[in-house]
C-alpha positions in Angstrom: -2.4 -102.4 84.0 -2.3 -100.4 80.7 -5.2 -100.2 78.0 -5.2 -99.1 74.7 -8.4 -97.3 73.8 -9.9 -96.4 70.4 -12.1 -93.4 70.7 -14.1 -92.4 67.5 -16.4 -89.6 66.7 -19.5 -91.0 64.9 -20.4 -90.1 61.3 -24.2 -89.1 61.1 -26.0 -92.4 60.4 -23.6 -94.6 61.8 -24.2 -97.0 64.8 -21.9 -96.4 67.5 -21.6 -100.5 68.1 -20.5 -102.2 70.9 -19.1 -99.5 73.8 -16.2 -101.8 75.0 -14.5 -105.0 73.4 -11.4 -106.8 74.6 -8.6 -108.4 72.7 -6.2 -110.6 74.0 -3.1 -109.6 74.2 29.8 -106.3 76.3 31.6 -103.6 75.6 30.3 -99.9 76.4 27.5 -98.6 73.8 28.0 -95.6 71.9 26.6 -92.6 73.7 24.9 -89.6 72.2 25.7 -87.2 75.3 28.7 -85.8 73.6 28.0 -86.1 69.7 24.6 -86.4 68.0 23.1 -89.6 67.3 22.8 -89.2 63.7 25.8 -91.5 62.6 27.5 -91.0 59.0 31.0 -91.6 57.9 30.2 -88.4 55.9 29.4 -86.6 58.9 32.0 -84.7 60.8 30.4 -85.8 64.0 30.6 -89.4 64.8 29.5 -91.5 67.6 31.6 -91.5 70.6 32.9 -95.0 71.8 35.8 -97.8 70.5 35.6 -98.8 66.9 35.5 -102.6 66.2 38.6 -104.4 66.8 40.3 -106.5 64.0 39.3 -109.5 66.0 35.4 -108.4 65.9 33.0 -111.1 65.1 31.4 -111.9 61.6 28.1 -110.0 61.5 25.2 -111.6 59.8 21.4 -110.2 58.8 18.5 -112.2 59.9 16.0 -112.1 57.1 12.8 -113.3 59.0 13.2 -110.0 61.2 12.9 -107.6 58.3 15.3 -104.9 59.5 14.9 -101.9 57.8 17.5 -99.9 55.6 19.1 -96.7 56.4 20.7 -94.5 53.9 24.3 -96.1 53.3 26.1 -93.3 55.1 24.5 -94.6 58.2 27.5 -96.4 60.2 27.0 -97.6 63.9 29.8 -99.8 64.9 28.3 -101.0 68.3 24.5 -101.0 69.5 21.8 -103.5 70.5 19.0 -104.3 68.5 15.6 -104.7 70.2 13.1 -106.5 68.0 9.3 -107.3 69.0 7.2 -110.1 67.3 4.0 -109.1 65.9 1.8 -109.5 69.0 4.4 -108.2 71.3 4.6 -111.8 73.1 8.4 -111.9 72.7 10.9 -109.5 72.8 14.5 -110.5 71.0 17.6 -108.7 71.8 20.9 -108.7 70.1 23.4 -106.8 72.6 26.2 -106.3 70.2 25.2 -105.6 66.6 26.0 -102.9 64.2 24.6 -100.8 61.2 27.0 -101.2 58.2 26.5 -99.5 55.2 22.9 -98.8 56.2 22.0 -102.4 57.1 21.3 -103.7 60.2 23.6 -106.9 61.1 23.9 -109.2 64.2 26.2 -111.4 65.2 24.1 -114.5 65.2 20.7 -115.6 64.0 19.9 -116.6 67.8 19.4 -113.4 70.1 21.3 -113.1 73.0 18.2 -112.4 75.3 14.6 -113.6 74.7 11.7 -111.9 76.8 8.2 -113.6 76.8 5.4 -111.1 77.4 7.8 -108.2 78.1 6.4 -105.6 80.7 9.4 -103.2 80.2 11.8 -102.1 77.2 15.2 -102.7 79.3 15.1 -105.9 81.0 17.5 -105.3 83.8 16.4 -109.0 85.4 17.9 -110.2 82.2 20.9 -107.9 82.2 20.0 -105.7 79.7 19.7 -102.0 80.0 19.7 -99.3 77.8 19.9 -95.6 78.8 18.2 -92.8 77.0 21.6 -91.4 75.7 22.8 -94.6 74.5 22.3 -95.9 70.6 20.0 -98.5 69.8 18.3 -100.2 67.0 14.3 -100.7 67.8 11.9 -102.6 65.4 8.5 -103.6 65.2 6.4 -105.0 62.1 8.7 -103.6 59.5 9.1 -100.1 61.3 12.5 -99.3 62.7 14.8 -96.5 64.0 18.4 -96.1 65.5 17.7 -94.0 68.3 19.6 -92.2 71.4 18.2 -89.0 72.7 20.9 -86.1 71.6 22.3 -84.1 74.0 20.2 -81.5 75.3 16.9 -83.4 74.8 14.4 -84.2 77.5 11.7 -85.9 75.2 11.0 -89.5 76.2 12.8 -92.5 74.8 10.8 -95.4 73.4 9.2 -97.7 76.4 7.1 -100.7 76.2 4.1 -98.3 75.7 5.6 -97.2 72.3 5.3 -100.7 71.2 1.9 -101.4 72.8 0.5 -98.5 71.1 1.9 -99.6 67.7 0.0 -102.9 68.4 -3.2 -101.1 69.3 -2.8 -99.3 65.9 -2.8 -102.5 64.0 -6.2 -103.1 64.8 -7.0 -99.6 64.6 -6.1 -98.6 61.2 -7.3 -102.0 59.6 -10.7 -100.9 60.2 -10.5 -97.2 59.3 -11.6 -95.3 56.5 -8.5 -93.7 54.5 -6.4 -91.5 56.3 -5.7 -88.3 54.8 -4.1 -86.3 57.7 -2.8 -87.8 61.1 -0.9 -86.2 64.2 1.4 -88.1 66.9 0.7 -85.7 69.9 3.6 -85.6 72.3 5.7 -87.5 69.7 8.7 -87.9 71.6 10.9 -90.4 69.8 8.5 -90.1 66.9 8.0 -94.3 66.6 4.6 -94.1 67.0 3.8 -91.3 64.0 6.4 -93.3 61.9 4.4 -96.6 62.4 0.9 -95.1 61.8 2.2 -93.2 58.4 3.8 -96.6 57.4 0.5 -98.4 57.7 -1.9 -95.5 56.9 -4.8 -96.6 54.6 -5.9 -94.9 51.5 -5.0 -93.4 48.3 -3.0 -90.4 47.3 -0.4 -88.8 49.5 -0.8 -88.8 53.5 0.2 -86.0 55.8 1.8 -87.3 59.2 2.6 -84.7 61.8 4.9 -85.3 64.9 4.2 -82.6 67.3 6.6 -82.4 70.4 7.1 -79.5 72.7 11.0 -80.2 72.9 12.8 -78.9 69.7 15.5 -81.3 70.1 13.1 -84.0 69.2 12.2 -82.0 65.9 15.9 -82.4 65.1 15.9 -85.9 65.6 13.2 -86.5 63.2 15.2 -85.0 60.5 18.2 -87.3 61.0 19.2 -90.2 58.7 18.7 -92.5 61.7 15.0 -91.6 62.6 15.0 -92.0 58.3 11.6 -90.6 57.8 10.1 -92.9 55.1 9.1 -91.5 51.7 6.1 -93.6 51.1 3.9 -95.9 53.2 3.6 -99.4 53.1 1.4 -99.2 49.8 3.5 -96.5 48.1 1.5 -93.6 49.1 3.6 -90.5 49.3 4.3 -89.5 52.9 4.2 -85.7 53.8 6.1 -85.1 57.0 5.6 -82.2 59.3 7.5 -81.8 62.2 6.6 -79.4 65.1 8.7 -78.1 68.0 5.5 -76.5 69.7 3.0 -77.2 72.3 0.4 -79.6 71.0 -2.4 -78.5 72.8 -1.9 -75.1 71.0 -1.5 -76.6 67.6 -4.5 -78.7 67.8 -6.7 -75.8 69.4 -5.6 -74.0 66.0 -6.0 -77.3 63.7 -8.2 -80.4 64.8 -9.0 -81.5 61.3 -7.2 -84.9 61.4 -8.6 -88.4 60.4 -6.3 -89.8 63.4 -4.9 -88.6 66.1 -2.7 -90.7 68.5 -0.8 -90.2 71.5 0.7 -91.7 74.4 0.5 -89.2 76.8 1.4 -88.6 80.3 -1.4 -90.9 82.2 -0.4 -91.2 85.8 -2.5 -88.5 87.8 -0.9 -86.4 90.4 -2.1 -86.4 94.1 -4.2 -83.7 93.5 -5.6 -85.3 90.2 -6.5 -88.4 92.1 -8.3 -86.2 94.7 -10.4 -84.3 92.1 -8.6 -81.4 91.0 -7.0 -81.3 87.4 -3.4 -79.7 87.4 -2.9 -77.2 84.8 0.8 -78.7 83.9 2.0 -82.2 83.9 4.5 -83.2 86.7 6.9 -85.1 84.0 7.2 -87.6 81.4 4.4 -89.7 82.9 2.8 -88.0 85.6 -0.4 -85.5 85.0 -3.5 -86.6 83.1 -4.3 -83.0 81.7 -3.4 -84.3 78.0 -5.7 -87.3 78.5 -8.9 -85.0 79.2 -7.9 -82.3 76.6 -7.9 -85.1 74.0 -11.1 -86.5 74.9 -12.8 -83.3 75.1 -11.2 -82.4 71.6 -12.7 -85.6 70.2 -16.2 -85.4 71.7 -16.5 -81.5 71.2 -14.4 -80.3 68.1 -13.1 -83.2 65.7 -15.1 -83.6 62.9 -17.1 -86.8 62.6 -15.2 -89.8 61.7 -12.3 -89.0 63.5 -10.3 -91.6 65.4 -8.3 -91.2 68.5 -6.2 -93.9 69.8 -4.8 -93.5 73.5 -2.8 -94.9 75.9 -4.1 -95.0 79.5 -3.5 -97.3 82.6 -5.6 -98.2 85.3 -4.4 -95.6 87.5 -5.4 -93.2 84.8 -9.2 -94.1 86.1 -8.3 -92.8 89.7 -8.6 -89.4 88.4 -11.9 -88.1 88.5 -11.6 -85.8 85.7 -10.5 -88.6 83.2 -14.0 -90.2 84.2 -16.0 -87.3 83.5 -14.2 -86.5 80.2 -14.9 -90.3 79.1 -18.6 -89.7 80.1 -18.8 -86.5 78.2 -17.0 -88.4 75.2 -20.0 -91.3 75.3 -22.6 -88.5 75.7 -21.6 -86.6 72.4 -22.1 -89.8 70.3 -18.5 -91.3 70.5 -17.8 -94.9 70.4 -15.1 -96.3 72.9 -13.3 -99.6 72.2 -10.4 -101.1 74.0 -7.8 -102.1 71.4 -5.4 -104.1 74.0 -5.0 -104.5 77.7 -1.7 -105.9 78.9 0.1 -105.8 82.1 3.2 -103.3 82.2 5.9 -102.6 84.8 5.5 -99.3 86.9 7.8 -96.7 85.4 
């Protein structure tokens, strides 16, 4: 079971409110293993794999899906489209689609695969699996990107967690004061930070920081397939910052953000479940040190009014260090709210 938590540092005079609420909740694909995923007819590098044959099917757009537009130079001849509806209650997959002149096109208005209440990104039971190095177009609520982890990259590909964090952000951002600065901690594919930036409330420019320790991730954010937007949904200018460094060290120096969002490693190691907090993460999802750090940062150092949107699971709460951090957060005047609670598959 995964929970989306909103943790907020109260301003003086604010009522913390309720402590907890709940809301219901074909051909081989191009690979980035041998070449970068930023696909362009003007680029010296293109995606490996066969081009569309002369007998290839007719492609069309699905207007109600609001696929995003990329620069016209982006050409991807064969990739799956993975689309989630607003409540993440349905996942639609078109297996063999394309990006032509920057426009996402599918072969039919009817998807090849439709999954109700998805618990994973790749539904192997439905015959669909996309590997980290394989290109795909991922879309949720008018935010999309073409993603394949570049050669040499070790950061996490988008997962069902990614989309669920974004669904939690929908409610969090709706209730927030103006957001001037936000940060996606351990940003991976950058989808969550891009989504938060797209819907950030307020006026004037907004600073969006994506920080991941893997420098390959920062390179991806600058690609045409990531397609960093110049403005938010309401036309605010976005000032992007792409940081290839330890997020903990960055936040130790500067924690003056209105919104901190993270889909961190959240499965405790064996020693953490026994009560000893591990100094290093054991991988993409193992180790809760970052969870504890972010909770303590909010409670002890963040400015009043700062919001933290954090993904955790029922297993996260098996770690005594997390429970203690939550207690410290509440004692220091922070309000806690469950934005979303869903069952997801074991990774």
